[in-house]
C-alpha positions in Angstrom: 0.0 0.0 0.0 1.2 3.5 -0.9 2.6 5.3 2.2 1.0 8.8 2.3 2.7 9.6 5.7 6.2 10.0 4.4 8.2 13.1 5.2 9.0 15.7 2.6 12.7 15.0 3.1 12.4 11.3 2.3 10.2 12.1 -0.8 12.6 14.7 -2.0 15.4 12.1 -1.8 13.2 9.7 -3.7 12.7 12.2 -6.5 16.4 13.0 -6.9 17.2 9.2 -7.0 14.4 8.8 -9.6 15.8 11.5 -11.8 19.3 10.0 -11.6 17.8 6.7 -12.8 16.3 8.5 -15.8 19.8 9.8 -16.6 18.9 13.5 -16.2 21.9 15.8 -16.5 23.7 16.7 -13.3 22.8 20.4 -13.6 19.1 19.5 -13.9 19.2 17.4 -10.8 21.0 20.1 -8.9 18.3 22.6 -10.0 15.7 20.2 -8.6 17.7 19.9 -5.4 17.8 23.6 -5.0 14.1 24.0 -5.6 13.4 21.1 -3.1 15.3 23.0 -0.4 13.2 26.1 -1.2 9.9 24.0 -0.9 11.1 22.5 2.3 11.4 25.9 3.9 7.8 26.6 3.0 6.5 23.7 5.1 5.9 24.2 8.8 8.4 21.5 9.9 10.7 21.6 6.9 12.0 18.2 5.7 10.2 16.5 8.6 6.8 17.7 7.4 4.4 14.9 6.3 3.9 15.6 2.6 0.3 14.6 1.8 -2.4 16.2 -0.3 -3.0 18.9 2.2 0.7 19.8 2.3 0.8 19.9 -1.5 -2.3 22.1 -1.7 -0.7 24.4 0.9 2.5 24.9 -1.2 0.5 25.4 -4.4 -1.7 28.0 -2.8 1.3 29.9 -1.4 3.0 29.9 -4.8 -0.2 30.9 -6.6 -0.7 33.9 -4.4 3.1 34.6 -4.5 2.9 36.9 -1.5 4.8 35.3 1.4 7.4 33.7 -1.0 7.8 36.4 -3.7 9.8 35.0 -6.6 10.1 35.7 -10.3 7.5 34.1 -12.5 9.7 31.5 -14.2 11.1 30.3 -10.9 7.6 30.2 -9.4 6.5 27.9 -12.2 9.5 25.7 -11.7 8.7 25.5 -8.0 5.1 24.5 -8.9 6.4 21.8 -11.2 8.7 20.4 -8.6 6.0 20.3 -6.0 3.8 18.5 -8.5 6.6 16.0 -9.3 7.1 15.1 -5.6 3.4 14.5 -5.2 3.0 12.5 -8.4 6.0 10.3 -7.7 4.7 9.6 -4.2 1.3 8.6 -5.4 2.0 6.8 -8.7 5.6 5.7 -8.6 6.3 7.5 -11.9 6.7 10.9 -13.4 4.8 10.3 -16.6 3.6 13.8 -17.1 6.9 15.4 -16.1 9.1 13.3 -18.3 11.0 15.4 -20.8 9.5 13.5 -23.7 6.1 14.9 -22.7 7.0 18.6 -22.5 5.5 19.6 -25.9 1.9 18.4 -25.6 -0.7 18.8 -28.2 -4.2 19.7 -27.2 -6.8 17.1 -27.8 -8.9 17.9 -30.9 -12.1 18.5 -29.0 -14.3 21.6 -28.7 -14.5 22.2 -25.0 -17.5 23.3 -23.0 -17.3 26.9 -22.0 -17.0 26.0 -18.3 -14.0 23.7 -18.9 -12.4 26.2 -21.2 -12.7 29.0 -18.6 -11.3 26.7 -15.9 -8.3 25.9 -18.0 -7.8 29.6 -18.8 -7.9 30.4 -15.0 -5.3 27.7 -14.3 -3.0 29.0 -17.1 -3.3 32.5 -15.6 -2.3 31.1 -12.3 0.9 29.8 -13.8 0.2 26.1 -14.3 2.7 24.3 -16.5 1.7 23.4 -20.1 2.0 19.6 -19.3 -0.2 20.0 -16.3 -2.8 21.9 -18.3 -2.7 19.2 -20.9 -3.4 16.6 -18.3 -6.3 18.6 -16.8 -7.8 19.1 -20.3 -7.4 15.4 -21.1 -9.1 14.3 -17.9 -11.9 16.9 -18.1 -12.7 15.9 -21.7 -13.6 12.5 -20.2 -16.2 14.2 -18.0 -17.4 16.2 -21.0 -17.9 13.1 -23.0 -19.7 11.4 -20.1 -22.1 14.4 -19.8 -22.8 14.2 -23.5 -23.7 10.6 -23.2 -26.3 11.5 -20.6 -27.5 14.6 -22.5 -26.7 16.8 -19.4 -25.1 20.2 -19.1 -22.5 21.1 -16.5 -24.9 23.6 -14.8 -27.5 20.8 -14.3 -25.2 18.1 -12.9 -26.2 16.4 -9.6 -24.8 13.7 -7.4 -25.9 11.1 -10.0 -23.7 12.5 -12.7 -20.7 13.1 -10.4 -20.6 9.6 -8.9 -21.7 8.1 -12.2 -18.6 9.6 -13.9 -16.4 8.3 -11.1 -17.8 4.8 -11.5 -17.2 5.0 -15.2 -13.5 5.2 -14.5 -13.4 1.7 -13.0 -11.7 0.3 -16.1 -8.8 2.7 -16.0 -5.5 2.0 -14.3 -5.3 3.1 -10.6 -2.8 6.0 -11.2 -4.9 7.3 -14.1 -8.1 7.1 -12.1 -6.3 8.9 -9.2 -5.2 11.8 -11.5 -8.5 12.1 -13.2 -10.4 12.3 -9.9 -7.9 14.8 -8.5 -8.5 17.1 -11.6 -12.2 16.5 -11.3 -12.3 17.6 -7.7 -10.4 20.8 -8.5 -12.9 21.5 -11.4 -15.9 21.0 -9.1 -14.5 23.4 -6.6 -13.9 25.9 -9.3 -17.5 25.5 -10.5 -18.8 26.3 -7.0 -16.4 29.3 -6.5 -17.4 30.7 -9.9 -21.1 30.3 -9.0 -21.8 27.9 -11.8 -22.9 25.3 -9.2 -24.6 26.3 -5.9 -23.2 23.3 -4.1 -19.5 22.5 -3.6 -19.6 18.9 -4.8 -15.9 18.5 -4.4 -16.3 17.9 -0.7 -18.3 14.8 -1.5 -15.5 13.0 -3.4 -13.4 10.8 -1.0 -9.7 10.9 -1.4 -8.2 7.9 -3.0 -5.5 5.7 -1.6 -3.6 4.1 -4.5 -1.1 1.2 -4.8 2.0 1.1 -7.0 4.0 -1.9 -8.1 7.2 0.1 -8.3 9.1 0.7 -5.1 11.2 3.9 -5.1 14.6 3.3 -3.5 
């Protein structure tokens, strides 16, 4: 079972080891090491802090506001990418969306619903990386296709559509389901905050615990 109670220091070491195994250049690994030290200082207990979903969201919110830790835009984006990488490696055992071969991502050839398009635009304005936006778009297109099959609009969704969509993911791999549901939860929170939905359905979605067959040294 995936251990979600590991300290940030342990997970940072795992990430650096993983990058070495992928034969990343020394200067790239050192850049990650520097950013990991910066992220550690943002956590209440530094390297000893438990790095779970709440800790990840705390770092992301601090960087998105960019007030307490004021940094230039390009470095802020690099810090967001590094925080994402630690969280993804912890929960999936891989860095699929951060691997260098995935940096130039083409958008799926799908006409997006206005609510999804606006959500992605908001994330882009907040400084989300291109590969992260690509993943969000890909996962949310699944939800858009599900709604189309039920002839339902986003403004009219209920518990039935939300949990029906989650159940429709049962055939996907565990890491892919995890990432899709995480993106879906963020989207539902956005819909509530932007007054598209009166209820915040994101609080109804339980957090997943996932397994991985790959052990990180």
